[in-house]
N, C-alpha and C positions, 0 to 999 in steps of 0.2 A: 030487088038487088040487081045490079048490073052483071052481065055474064062474065066479064073478065075478073070481077071480084070473087065469084064463086070458085074459080080455079085455085085461088090462093087460100081460101078458108077451109078448115077441116070439115069433112062430110059426116063423120060419125060423132055420136054423142060423147063417147069417151075422149076423143081427140079435142072436142070443144071444151070439155070439162078440164082437161089438162092445160089447155091454152088459158082458160080463165084462172087457173090456180098458179101456173108457172110464170106467166108474163109479169103479173104484179110483183111476185117475189123477186124475180130477176131485176126488175126496175128499182125496187126498194134497195136491194143489195148494191146495185151499181151507184145509185145516188148516195147511199150511206158511205160507201168506200171512197167516193170522190170527195165528199165533205170531210171525212176523217183525214185523208191524206193532204187535202188542201190546208186544213187547220194545222196538221202536224208539221208540214214544211214551212208554214208561216211562223210557227213557234221556233222551229230550228233556226230559221233565218234571223229572227229577232234575237235569239240567245247568242248566236255566233257573232252578230254585230256588236252586242253588248260586251262580249268577251274581248273582241278585238279592240274596242274603245278602251276597256279597262287596261289591256296590255300596253296600249300606246300611252295612256295616262301614267302608268307605272314607269315607263321608260322616261317620260318627260320629267317626272318627279325625281327619279334616280339620278338624272344627269344635270339637274338644275344648279346646285351649289357645290359641286365637287370639282376636283382637279381633272386635268386632261387625261391622266392615266386611268382614273376610275371611269371616266366617260368612255374611253376606248374599251375598257373591260366590259362595261355595260352594253356597248354596241356589239361586242363579240358574243356575249351571252344572249342578246336578243336574236342574233343571227343563228347561233347554235341551237338554242332551246325553243325559241318561238318562231323561227323561220322569217323574222322581220329583218330586212336589210336597212341598217340605219346609217345615215351619213351625217356626221357632226360638222356643222359649219361654224365658223367664227362669228361672234355676234356682230362684228363690224362689217361682215360681208352681207348681212341681211339689211336691205334697205326697204323702207315701206313703199309699197306700190299702190297707186290709186286703183280703186275697184274698176273692173272691166264692165262697161255698160253694154247692154244689148243694143242692137241697131235702132230699135224703136225708142229706147231711153236716150240714146245719143241724139237722135233727131229732135226729141222733145227738149233736151237740154240746150241745143243750139237755138231752137225757136224761142225759148224763154230768155 
């Protein structure tokens, strides 16, 4: 064994035994905690995204075939209770826009 390594390793049998017992336990706990929290935050993210999508779907459904007053009231409730700021636009103001192509797709479209 190299002399510089001997300075960092324990000299007594008790210290070596503790190192053999404690290091694997600490590593297993650290890996388990990382895996648990990683999975936990992934589940939280997925659930929050699903709830937000459901809230937006509810707002769209509530404002589809009702009058302007009920649409404004729904927008007010969305802002008050859900924290979503809704802007109601007139259907005639919405014009279909062509999809934006990436630079590579635009070059390919021109070449074809």
